[in-house]
VOPAGU-2260 file (C-alpha; in pm, 1 decimal, decimal comma):
REM VOPAGU-2260
SITE   aa  ch    i         X         Y         Z
SITE  MET   A    0     266,4    1903,4    2060,4
SITE  ASP   A    1     640,1    1847,6    2005,1
SITE  GLU   A    2     730,2    1484,4    2072,0
SITE  ASN   A    3    1013,6    1589,7    2302,6
SITE  ASP   A    4     745,3    1774,1    2500,5
SITE  THR   A    5     544,0    1451,7    2510,4
SITE  LEU   A    6     839,0    1275,9    2669,6
SITE  ALA   A    7     888,4    1559,8    2917,9
SITE  LEU   A    8     520,8    1558,6    3016,2
SITE  LEU   A    9     530,9    1180,9    3047,7
SITE  ASN   A   10     834,9    1196,1    3275,2
SITE  ALA   A   11     661,9    1464,8    3479,9
SITE  GLY   A   12     360,2    1240,5    3536,1
SITE  LYS   A   13     126,0    1471,1    3349,3
SITE  LEU   A   14      -8,6    1219,9    3095,4
SITE  VAL   A   15    -178,4     981,7    3336,3
SITE  GLY   A   16    -470,2     808,0    3168,2
SITE  ALA   A   17    -341,4     870,0    2812,4
SITE  LYS   A   18    -458,3     623,5    2547,6
SITE  HIS   A   19    -236,9     733,1    2256,3
SITE  ILE   A   20     133,3     821,1    2285,7
SITE  LYS   A   21     378,7     911,3    2008,7
SITE  ILE   A   22     746,3     969,5    2083,2
SITE  SER   A   23    1023,0    1023,3    1827,0
SITE  ALA   A   24    1311,2    1169,5    2024,4
SITE  GLY   A   25    1618,0     958,4    1950,2
SITE  LEU   A   26    1530,8     701,1    2215,7
SITE  THR   A   27    1788,6     427,1    2267,8
SITE  SER   A   28    1593,2     257,9    2547,3
SITE  PHE   A   29    1230,5     217,4    2640,9
SITE  PRO   A   30    1106,6     512,9    2854,6
SITE  PRO   A   31    1027,3     377,1    3204,4
SITE  ALA   A   32     766,2     650,0    3252,7
SITE  LEU   A   33     544,0     471,4    3000,4
SITE  TYR   A   34     472,3     211,6    3270,0
SITE  SER   A   35     243,1     467,1    3433,6
SITE  LEU   A   36       5,0     397,1    3142,3
SITE  THR   A   37      -7,9      18,4    3152,6
SITE  ASP   A   38    -381,0      17,2    3226,9
SITE  THR   A   39    -486,8     279,0    2968,7
SITE  LEU   A   40    -246,3     289,4    2671,8
SITE  GLU   A   41    -404,7     161,5    2349,4
SITE  ILE   A   42    -182,1     307,5    2076,9
SITE  LEU   A   43     196,5     345,3    2111,3
SITE  ASP   A   44     402,3     496,1    1829,0
SITE  LEU   A   45     779,6     481,5    1879,1
SITE  THR   A   46     866,8     528,1    1511,2
SITE  GLY   A   47    1189,6     706,7    1427,5
SITE  ASN   A   48    1402,7     630,4    1731,6
SITE  ALA   A   49    1711,6     413,6    1784,7
SITE  LEU   A   50    1551,9     128,5    1975,2
SITE  SER   A   51    1674,2    -229,2    1935,1
SITE  SER   A   52    1466,9    -402,4    2200,9
SITE  LEU   A   53    1155,1    -381,5    2415,5
SITE  PRO   A   54    1148,8    -473,8    2786,1
SITE  ASP   A   55    1068,6    -834,4    2875,6
SITE  ASP   A   56     763,1    -721,0    3070,7
SITE  PHE   A   57     619,6    -515,5    2785,3
SITE  ASN   A   58     308,1    -734,3    2803,5
SITE  ARG   A   59     208,2    -532,8    3111,7
SITE  PHE   A   60      38,3    -298,6    2862,5
SITE  THR   A   61    -275,0    -509,3    2868,7
SITE  LYS   A   62    -491,5    -272,1    2660,7
SITE  LEU   A   63    -235,9    -199,4    2388,9
SITE  ARG   A   64    -397,4    -254,9    2048,0
SITE  ILE   A   65    -159,5     -79,4    1810,5
SITE  LEU   A   66     220,8     -66,0    1820,3
SITE  PHE   A   67     448,7     116,2    1574,8
SITE  CYS   A   68     825,6      74,3    1602,2
SITE  SER   A   69     921,6     152,4    1243,0
SITE  SER   A   70    1255,4     313,9    1150,8
SITE  ASN   A   71    1442,0     186,8    1455,8
SITE  GLN   A   72    1728,0     -64,6    1493,6
SITE  PHE   A   73    1553,4    -391,9    1574,8
SITE  LYS   A   74    1727,3    -701,0    1440,4
SITE  GLU   A   75    1450,5    -936,5    1547,3
SITE  LEU   A   76    1086,0    -899,2    1639,6
SITE  PRO   A   77    1066,9    -878,1    2020,5
SITE  THR   A   78     943,9   -1213,2    2147,0
SITE  VAL   A   79     747,3   -1045,8    2426,3
SITE  LEU   A   80     494,3    -934,3    2164,0
SITE  GLY   A   81     367,0   -1290,4    2154,3
SITE  LYS   A   82     233,7   -1233,8    2505,9
SITE  CYS   A   83      48,5    -913,5    2414,5
SITE  LYS   A   84    -289,8   -1067,5    2351,7
SITE  SER   A   85    -471,9    -742,7    2271,7
SITE  LEU   A   86    -240,1    -637,6    1988,7
SITE  SER   A   87    -426,2    -609,7    1657,8
SITE  MET   A   88    -176,4    -399,0    1461,5
SITE  ILE   A   89     203,6    -421,1    1463,5
SITE  GLY   A   90     434,9    -206,0    1250,0
SITE  PHE   A   91     812,0    -264,0    1235,1
SITE  LYS   A   92     885,9    -119,3     891,6
SITE  ALA   A   93    1243,4     -18,3     799,4
SITE  ASN   A   94    1437,9    -191,6    1073,4
SITE  GLN   A   95    1703,3    -462,5    1031,2
SITE  ILE   A   96    1487,4    -759,3    1126,9
SITE  SER   A   97    1623,3   -1088,9     997,5
SITE  HIS   A   98    1442,1   -1324,3    1234,5
SITE  ILE   A   99    1094,8   -1365,2    1380,7
SITE  ALA   A  100    1061,9   -1635,6    1643,5
SITE  GLU   A  101     757,6   -1861,8    1628,0
SITE  HIS   A  102     634,9   -1743,6    1969,3
SITE  ALA   A  103     681,2   -1371,5    1887,2
SITE  ILE   A  104     349,5   -1349,7    1701,0
SITE  PRO   A  105      41,1   -1254,1    1907,6
SITE  THR   A  106    -199,5   -1476,8    1719,9
SITE  GLN   A  107    -518,2   -1400,8    1913,7
SITE  ASN   A  108    -621,5   -1064,6    1764,3
SITE  LEU   A  109    -361,0    -967,9    1503,2
SITE  ARG   A  110    -529,2    -804,3    1200,1
SITE  TRP   A  111    -250,1    -594,7    1048,0
SITE  PHE   A  112     121,5    -687,0    1042,0
SITE  ILE   A  113     386,1    -465,0     880,6
SITE  VAL   A  114     749,3    -572,1     843,0
SITE  THR   A  115     821,8    -396,4     512,6
SITE  ASP   A  116    1186,1    -312,1     432,1
SITE  ASN   A  117    1371,8    -551,4     659,6
SITE  ALA   A  118    1602,5    -850,7     603,6
SITE  LEU   A  119    1369,2   -1146,6     649,1
SITE  SER   A  120    1452,8   -1461,8     455,8
SITE  GLN   A  121    1169,8   -1662,8     609,5
SITE  LEU   A  122     853,5   -1617,9     812,2
SITE  PRO   A  123     735,3   -1805,0    1121,7
SITE  LYS   A  124     476,4   -2076,0    1061,9
SITE  SER   A  125     281,1   -1933,8    1355,8
SITE  LEU   A  126     150,7   -1655,0    1130,0
SITE  GLY   A  127     -88,4   -1917,8     999,4
SITE  ALA   A  128    -258,4   -1924,4    1339,2
SITE  CYS   A  129    -368,9   -1561,0    1302,0
SITE  LYS   A  130    -731,5   -1624,8    1214,1
SITE  LYS   A  131    -814,3   -1251,3    1213,7
SITE  LEU   A  132    -520,9   -1143,6     994,3
SITE  GLN   A  133    -647,6    -914,6     715,4
SITE  LYS   A  134    -343,8    -711,6     610,9
SITE  LEU   A  135      11,6    -845,3     571,7
SITE  MET   A  136     289,7    -613,1     451,2
SITE  LEU   A  137     610,6    -797,1     357,0
SITE  ALA   A  138     758,6    -596,4      67,3
SITE  GLY   A  139    1131,7    -531,8      59,3
SITE  ASN   A  140    1269,1    -840,1     232,6
SITE  GLN   A  141    1463,5   -1150,1     119,8
SITE  LEU   A  142    1182,0   -1403,9     128,8
SITE  THR   A  143    1228,4   -1699,9    -105,8
SITE  SER   A  144     898,8   -1862,9     -10,0
SITE  LEU   A  145     590,8   -1818,0     206,8
SITE  PRO   A  146     498,8   -2065,0     481,6
SITE  SER   A  147     218,6   -2295,2     369,4
SITE  THR   A  148      46,5   -2231,8     703,8
SITE  LEU   A  149     -61,0   -1891,3     565,7
SITE  ALA   A  150    -324,2   -2088,7     375,8
SITE  ASN   A  151    -505,8   -2100,6     710,6
SITE  CYS   A  152    -538,5   -1719,7     713,1
SITE  GLN   A  153    -880,3   -1727,9     553,1
SITE  ALA   A  154    -951,2   -1364,9     649,4
SITE  LEU   A  155    -645,9   -1226,8     464,5
SITE  GLU   A  156    -749,2    -950,4     223,9
SITE  LEU   A  157    -437,9    -743,3     146,4
SITE  LEU   A  158     -90,8    -886,2      84,8
SITE  ARG   A  159     225,8    -702,7     -18,7
SITE  ILE   A  160     512,8    -937,1    -116,6
SITE  SER   A  161     687,9    -721,4    -378,6
SITE  ALA   A  162    1067,5    -683,1    -391,0
SITE  ASN   A  163    1156,2   -1018,6    -236,2
SITE  GLN   A  164    1323,7   -1330,0    -379,3
SITE  LEU   A  165    1012,7   -1535,4    -453,8
SITE  GLN   A  166    1051,6   -1783,4    -735,4
SITE  ALA   A  167     678,4   -1854,6    -766,9
SITE  LEU   A  168     336,6   -1771,6    -628,9
SITE  PRO   A  169     204,7   -2074,2    -436,7
SITE  ASN   A  170    -126,4   -2214,2    -557,6
SITE  TRP   A  171    -285,3   -2194,3    -212,5
SITE  LEU   A  172    -223,3   -1819,3    -208,4
SITE  LEU   A  173    -442,0   -1751,4    -509,5
SITE  ASP   A  174    -716,9   -1967,7    -361,1
SITE  LEU   A  175    -754,5   -1764,9     -40,5
SITE  PRO   A  176   -1125,7   -1676,7     -32,7
SITE  LYS   A  177   -1094,4   -1308,8      66,7
SITE  LEU   A  178    -764,2   -1205,7     -93,3
SITE  THR   A  179    -846,8    -881,2    -275,2
SITE  TRP   A  180    -537,4    -659,4    -300,9
SITE  LEU   A  181    -212,8    -832,1    -399,4
SITE  ALA   A  182     122,7    -682,5    -505,3
SITE  TYR   A  183     414,0    -908,2    -607,1
SITE  ALA   A  184     630,5    -713,8    -856,6
SITE  GLY   A  185    1009,6    -709,5    -824,9
SITE  ASN   A  186    1056,4   -1079,8    -751,1
SITE  PRO   A  187    1252,3   -1330,3    -962,7
SITE  TYR   A  188     909,8   -1478,9   -1037,9
SITE  SER   A  189     797,6   -1162,9   -1211,2
SITE  ASN   A  190    1128,3   -1018,4   -1333,3
SITE  SER   A  191    1136,2   -1234,9   -1645,2
SITE  ILE   A  192     780,5   -1128,5   -1720,1
SITE  GLU   A  193     868,9    -762,7   -1672,9
SITE  VAL   A  194    1176,7    -785,0   -1893,6
SITE  ALA   A  195     975,4    -951,4   -2171,0
SITE  GLN   A  196     713,4    -680,3   -2147,4
SITE  MET   A  197     959,3    -392,6   -2127,7
SITE  ARG   A  198    1145,2    -497,3   -2442,3
SITE  GLN   A  199     831,8    -411,6   -2633,9
SITE  HIS   A  200     802,2     -61,5   -2490,9
SITE  GLN   A  201    1022,2     242,0   -2523,8
SITE  ALA   A  202     931,7     551,3   -2323,6
SITE  LEU   A  203    1017,6     898,0   -2446,9
SITE  GLU   A  204    1314,5    1044,2   -2259,6
SITE  ILE   A  205    1260,5    1401,2   -2141,6
SITE  ASP   A  206    1573,2    1592,8   -2046,6
SITE  TRP   A  207    1568,1    1742,6   -1698,3
SITE  SER   A  208    1680,7    2074,9   -1845,9
SITE  GLN   A  209    1349,3    2099,2   -2032,7
SITE  LEU   A  210    1152,7    2099,5   -1707,5
SITE  THR   A  211    1081,3    2388,1   -1472,2
SITE  ILE   A  212     959,5    2251,2   -1139,9
SITE  GLY   A  213     683,9    2433,5    -952,3
SITE  GLN   A  214     469,2    2367,9    -646,9
SITE  VAL   A  215     419,0    2030,3    -481,6
SITE  LEU   A  216      92,8    1864,7    -585,2
SITE  GLY   A  217     116,5    1568,2    -352,4
SITE  GLU   A  218     343,2    1321,8    -176,0
SITE  GLY   A  219     298,3     947,6    -144,0
SITE  ALA   A  220     497,3     647,3     -28,5
SITE  SER   A  221     695,1     623,7    -351,9
SITE  GLY   A  222     767,1     987,1    -433,5
SITE  ILE   A  223     671,1    1352,2    -462,2
SITE  THR   A  224     465,1    1495,4    -748,5
SITE  TYR   A  225     517,6    1853,2    -864,2
SITE  GLN   A  226     346,3    2084,3   -1105,6
SITE  ALA   A  227     592,6    2173,6   -1380,7
SITE  GLN   A  228     641,3    2332,8   -1721,1
SITE  TRP   A  229     784,2    2125,7   -2006,1
SITE  LEU   A  230     957,9    2333,7   -2271,4
SITE  GLN   A  231     980,7    2173,8   -2615,3
SITE  ASN   A  232    1021,9    2336,6   -2955,3
SITE  ASP   A  233     967,4    2682,5   -2806,5
SITE  LYS   A  234     633,9    2571,6   -2661,1
SITE  SER   A  235     562,9    2528,3   -2292,4
SITE  GLU   A  236     318,9    2268,5   -2158,0
SITE  ALA   A  237     186,9    2234,4   -1803,7
SITE  VAL   A  238     264,1    1884,1   -1674,6
SITE  ALA   A  239     302,7    1686,7   -1353,0
SITE  VAL   A  240     644,2    1547,9   -1259,0
SITE  LYS   A  241     678,3    1260,4   -1014,7
SITE  LEU   A  242    1024,0    1217,3    -864,3
SITE  PHE   A  243    1067,5     877,3    -704,4
SITE  LYS   A  244    1227,4     812,7    -368,7
SITE  SER   A  245    1501,7     553,1    -352,5
SITE  GLY   A  246    1465,2     226,4    -165,7
SITE  PHE   A  247    1147,3      39,4     -82,2
SITE  THR   A  248     792,4     162,7     -38,3
SITE  SER   A  249     502,8     -12,5     131,3
SITE  ASP   A  250     411,4    -150,0    -213,1
SITE  GLY   A  251     759,0    -240,0    -338,1
SITE  LEU   A  252    1013,1     -80,1    -572,1
SITE  PRO   A  253     962,9     262,0    -732,3
SITE  SER   A  254    1123,0     124,4   -1052,7
SITE  CYS   A  255     840,6    -130,3   -1081,2
SITE  GLU   A  256     586,4     150,8   -1051,8
SITE  MET   A  257     764,6     334,6   -1333,0
SITE  ASP   A  258     760,0      23,8   -1552,2
SITE  ALA   A  259     388,5     -28,9   -1488,3
SITE  ASN   A  260     304,3     330,6   -1579,8
SITE  ILE   A  261     503,5     308,9   -1902,2
SITE  ILE   A  262     345,8     -19,5   -2007,1
SITE  ALA   A  263      -4,6      96,1   -1914,9
SITE  GLY   A  264      38,1     387,1   -2155,4
SITE  GLU   A  265    -235,8     631,3   -2241,1
SITE  HIS   A  266    -595,9     568,8   -2145,7
SITE  GLU   A  267    -886,1     800,5   -2072,2
SITE  HIS   A  268    -927,9     661,9   -1720,1
SITE  LEU   A  269    -560,6     643,4   -1620,2
SITE  VAL   A  270    -320,3     925,6   -1537,5
SITE  GLY   A  271     -96,2     840,5   -1833,3
SITE  VAL   A  272     270,9     911,8   -1903,1
SITE  LYS   A  273     442,4    1156,3   -2136,7
SITE  GLY   A  274     792,4    1028,7   -2073,8
SITE  ILE   A  275    1068,0     941,8   -1830,0
SITE  ILE   A  276    1317,9    1192,3   -1693,6
SITE  ALA   A  277    1672,4    1176,7   -1827,7
SITE  HIS   A  278    1990,0    1343,4   -1697,7
SITE  HIS   A  279    1863,4    1440,8   -1354,7
SITE  PRO   A  280    2165,9    1589,1   -1170,5
SITE  GLN   A  281    2123,8    1345,6    -878,1
SITE  GLN   A  282    2020,3    1056,0   -1105,8
SITE  VAL   A  283    1673,5    1058,0    -950,8
SITE  GLN   A  284    1419,3     855,0   -1144,3
SITE  GLY   A  285    1101,8    1028,3   -1247,9
SITE  LEU   A  286     799,3    1038,8   -1473,8
SITE  VAL   A  287     648,2    1326,9   -1665,6
SITE  MET   A  288     270,6    1293,4   -1667,6
SITE  PRO   A  289     -30,1    1492,0   -1788,3
SITE  LEU   A  290    -146,9    1754,9   -1540,5
SITE  LEU   A  291    -483,9    1644,8   -1411,2
SITE  ASP   A  292    -778,1    1882,3   -1381,8
SITE  ALA   A  293    -772,9    2039,5   -1034,2
SITE  SER   A  294   -1147,0    1975,3    -999,7
SITE  LEU   A  295   -1092,9    1596,9    -982,9
SITE  LYS   A  296   -1157,4    1485,6    -626,0
SITE  VAL   A  297   -1069,5    1172,1    -435,5
SITE  LEU   A  298   -1363,9     935,9    -391,5
SITE  ALA   A  299   -1278,7     830,0     -34,0
SITE  GLN   A  300   -1013,1     837,2     236,0
SITE  PRO   A  301    -770,9     544,6     287,9
SITE  PRO   A  302    -849,3     276,8     546,1
SITE  SER   A  303    -826,4     373,8     912,2
SITE  PHE   A  304    -687,0     170,1    1200,5
SITE  GLU   A  305   -1038,5      50,4    1272,3
SITE  SER   A  306   -1151,0     -22,5     916,6
SITE  CYS   A  307    -817,8    -194,2     836,9
SITE  THR   A  308    -883,6    -282,6     470,9
SITE  ARG   A  309   -1186,9     -66,7     394,7
SITE  ASP   A  310   -1182,1     291,7     271,4
SITE  VAL   A  311   -1345,3     562,2     478,9
SITE  TYR   A  312   -1620,4     774,9     324,9
SITE  LEU   A  313   -1705,7    1106,7     482,5
SITE  ASP   A  314   -2041,2    1098,0     661,3
SITE  ALA   A  315   -2184,3    1377,9     449,2
SITE  TYR   A  316   -2052,2    1229,1     126,5
SITE  LYS   A  317   -2329,8    1117,3    -105,7
SITE  ILE   A  318   -2348,6    1075,6    -480,9
SITE  THR   A  319   -2630,3    1023,9    -728,1
SITE  PHE   A  320   -2697,8     696,4    -903,3
SITE  GLU   A  321   -2579,4     851,8   -1229,3
SITE  GLN   A  322   -2253,3     960,5   -1068,2
SITE  ALA   A  323   -2202,3     614,9    -917,6
SITE  THR   A  324   -2253,0     457,8   -1260,5
SITE  HIS   A  325   -2012,8     709,5   -1416,3
SITE  ILE   A  326   -1744,0     625,1   -1158,3
SITE  ALA   A  327   -1794,2     249,5   -1185,0
SITE  GLN   A  328   -1778,3     253,4   -1564,7
SITE  GLY   A  329   -1458,5     459,6   -1560,5
SITE  VAL   A  330   -1281,7     233,8   -1311,8
SITE  LEU   A  331   -1400,6     -76,8   -1495,4
SITE  SER   A  332   -1265,3      55,3   -1825,9
SITE  ALA   A  333    -928,9     138,1   -1666,2
SITE  VAL   A  334    -890,4    -207,8   -1511,6
SITE  GLN   A  335    -991,5    -381,7   -1832,7
SITE  HIS   A  336    -723,0    -181,1   -2012,8
SITE  LEU   A  337    -460,0    -274,9   -1753,2
SITE  HIS   A  338    -548,7    -642,7   -1777,1
SITE  ALA   A  339    -525,1    -625,6   -2155,9
SITE  LYS   A  340    -175,2    -479,6   -2110,5
SITE  GLY   A  341     -79,8    -769,2   -1883,3
SITE  LEU   A  342    -100,6    -571,8   -1559,3
SITE  MET   A  343    -280,4    -608,2   -1227,4
SITE  HIS   A  344    -352,8    -279,2   -1052,8
SITE  GLY   A  345    -315,4    -439,2    -710,4
SITE  ASP   A  346    -456,7    -144,0    -517,9
SITE  LEU   A  347    -800,8     -93,6    -669,8
SITE  TYR   A  348    -957,2     131,4    -408,5
SITE  ALA   A  349   -1184,0     433,6    -384,1
SITE  HIS   A  350    -894,8     631,3    -233,5
SITE  ASN   A  351    -707,0     578,9    -560,6
SITE  THR   A  352   -1006,2     693,6    -766,3
SITE  LEU   A  353   -1033,0    1057,5    -876,4
SITE  TRP   A  354   -1346,8    1191,5   -1035,7
SITE  ASN   A  355   -1563,4    1479,6   -1144,9
SITE  ASP   A  356   -1875,8    1476,8   -1358,5
SITE  GLU   A  357   -1669,5    1471,1   -1678,9
SITE  ARG   A  358   -1391,8    1222,8   -1601,2
SITE  VAL   A  359   -1286,5     932,3   -1379,8
SITE  VAL   A  360    -920,0     844,6   -1320,6
SITE  LEU   A  361    -784,9     532,4   -1151,2
SITE  SER   A  362    -448,8     644,0   -1012,0
SITE  ASP   A  363    -144,8     504,1    -829,2
SITE  LEU   A  364      20,8     205,9    -996,5
SITE  GLY   A  365     257,9     158,8    -702,7
SITE  GLY   A  366     105,1    -181,9    -628,8
SITE  ALA   A  367      81,6    -292,7    -992,4
SITE  SER   A  368     220,8    -634,4   -1089,2
SITE  PHE   A  369     265,3    -820,9   -1416,0
SITE  LEU   A  370      32,7   -1104,0   -1505,5
SITE  PRO   A  371     208,9   -1429,8   -1603,5
SITE  LEU   A  372     239,3   -1474,8   -1978,4
SITE  ASP   A  373     278,2   -1852,2   -1969,3
SITE  ASP   A  374      19,4   -1965,4   -1712,4
SITE  ALA   A  375    -337,9   -1891,9   -1817,8
SITE  LEU   A  376    -492,0   -2050,8   -1506,8
SITE  GLN   A  377    -279,1   -1846,2   -1268,3
SITE  ALA   A  378    -348,3   -1529,9   -1468,7
SITE  ALA   A  379    -721,6   -1600,9   -1443,4
SITE  LYS   A  380    -697,8   -1644,9   -1066,2
SITE  LEU   A  381    -506,0   -1318,9   -1032,6
SITE  LYS   A  382    -770,4   -1134,8   -1235,5
SITE  ALA   A  383   -1036,5   -1290,0   -1015,0
SITE  ILE   A  384    -865,2   -1129,7    -713,3
SITE  GLU   A  385    -893,0    -791,5    -886,9
SITE  CYS   A  386   -1259,7    -868,1    -962,8
SITE  ARG   A  387   -1312,0    -900,0    -588,8
SITE  ALA   A  388   -1170,5    -550,6    -537,4
SITE  PHE   A  389   -1400,8    -410,1    -804,1
SITE  ASN   A  390   -1699,4    -580,3    -641,1
SITE  ILE   A  391   -1615,9    -411,5    -310,4
SITE  LEU   A  392   -1587,6     -72,9    -481,0
SITE  LEU   A  393   -1919,3    -134,4    -652,4
SITE  SER   A  394   -2092,1    -217,9    -323,7
SITE  GLU   A  395   -1949,2      99,6    -167,4
SITE  LEU   A  396   -2071,5     310,6    -458,9
SITE  ALA   A  397   -2415,5     151,8    -428,6
SITE  GLU   A  398   -2427,3     238,7     -59,0
SITE  GLN   A  399   -2319,1     597,6    -126,5
SITE  CYS   A  400   -2597,4     652,3    -380,4
SITE  GLY   A  401   -2866,3     454,5    -198,8
SITE  ALA   A  402   -2904,5     188,4    -468,3
SITE  THR   A  403   -2866,0    -186,1    -457,4
SITE  GLU   A  404   -2544,5    -336,8    -583,4
SITE  GLU   A  405   -2736,6    -538,4    -840,3
SITE  THR   A  406   -2908,5    -228,0    -981,5
SITE  LEU   A  407   -2573,6     -54,7   -1013,4
SITE  ARG   A  408   -2423,8    -363,8   -1173,2
SITE  GLN   A  409   -2700,7    -366,9   -1432,9
SITE  SER   A  410   -2625,4      -4,0   -1518,6
SITE  LEU   A  411   -2284,7    -112,8   -1649,1
SITE  ASN   A  412   -2459,9    -257,0   -1956,2
SITE  GLY   A  413   -2305,9    -598,0   -1925,2
SITE  GLY   A  414   -1952,1    -469,9   -1885,6
SITE  TRP   A  415   -1752,4    -668,5   -1633,3
SITE  LEU   A  416   -1411,0    -796,2   -1538,8
SITE  THR   A  417   -1354,8   -1141,5   -1681,1
SITE  PRO   A  418   -1086,5   -1362,2   -1525,5
């Protein structure tokens, strides 16, 4: 259904009882007709409009669980949200938000909070009162520090703080008991580390004129990947070309993802890099990568609204114990290699794992960050966070093959992630 049609049907009173509404129609004000759904609406997506405020009585939507207002013109988080006690997921990505009032946070049930790509220089201390908070997306702001009250968010599992102005990672952050997926590249804290690492690595430059771009293989938050032919010395090689989008992604800066791929280098269980693109006519940044076997399949689907931080496996999806061991060993080897290169993957998930019976590939370094070179204790704590992610993947693999986690662990022949 066209979203303009949704608005027309709403205005005509034909969507009474609706639980999920999505409207992207250039709205400059909140549609009054939505008030006909105050007792039923659970998910409201107003992404891609020109809204700068919500009505003061927005809390009349008593059943609203999920609200998306990304890519609008908000300069502050609407304070009325603090009165919306049922809200568990809030997304205000890519606005112009520079301020969040203390009382604008609905602390009762908030699990997932997204304010990526805004202009925040500080966060409200009230975030620390969100006992159910599991996922916090803050990349692409101007944060110089995190409120110490976040140490109270003992349920926090995924945190994105890349591309800010953080001078250090606070000690309490690395001691959060459930923190499992952390991305922090592109901060002053990590820039010096990245520069030191990058001086030791030179990627091959591949001229744009040597590449013939073909069909799209996939599109993610940071860019689009194409099948291509690379002509060199009168020989043509099938490759994959990833052209990066400008600006921020949910994980951080595309340039940091490029750096991580280059430093990670070649490894059997990583995608790998052949070179970086030079002389693109629009100065677009890009990577030339090996073309993966089309038979490689994704292990699971990304988290859903309900699962929040956990991947979704298809009901009919089952694997053998041998396949589970094969996948676990491949991912383990990839992560060990990244750690040896001074990198954290940051997004170690089944949905970033590709496999067939011959090969396993851990993909997507968009959330990768550099381990500190001069703080062994902090590096160990960061690796321990990645260990937690591997443990979760291992338990999921065990469930999918009907084995116990311990039996699967033993099949790794003593191999493990060591902080």
